[in-house]
C-alpha angles and dihedrals in degrees: 000000000000117000116203126194110250115223105227123168116250092243092059092048090051092048090051090052091046093050090046090052094052094036094097121075092221091058092051090050089045092052091049091050092048089051087057089055099252122154125239090251091055092046094049088056094047094048093039093229132132122259088247093055090044091052091051090053091047091050091052091052092046093052090065094041097249091127137017136199124204104228090208093055110096093196092078090226118158121212123216110234122222089259089054092052091048092046090054091049090052092048090051092048093049090048090053094044094050091042090228093176091055092047092051090048091052093047092049090052090051091049090049090055094057095106089055095052117096094204100040095141088068095057126081121186128177104194095178094066091033093215108072107099126140132163127194117249091243092053091046092051091049090051092051092048090050091050092048091050090050091051091047091051091050091051091050091051090052092050093051092047090060 
């Protein structure tokens, strides 16, 4: 198999590294906590991760200049760089625009209704990510028929009331 070098612009390579760096929920939480001025020790306790795992996450954020640590500062504080602040603003904006909280609420309600669903083996929901939701075609068709029957019944009730 021949492997060729793909010519990708520097900006796209940087964006890929940036998205990779913020592509873990712990790193987003870490960046938010650092922005609030918390120390790595405080953050490790909050996120319930080891110092080693925390250091790996910090290193990943530092590689793309989201945070910085002054090597002469004995306090071990990390500073959020301007790019880190802007990245957090964008994450918050995207979260608001996509209404992530509402989506997660809806998905958790669906998950809670699993015992009530007749065809639950045909439904897969990943509430943690908030986006994984698939329904089998048969289940989907049954749901549409049920909805159409409900609408038909409501129309009939209106007709007989007149």
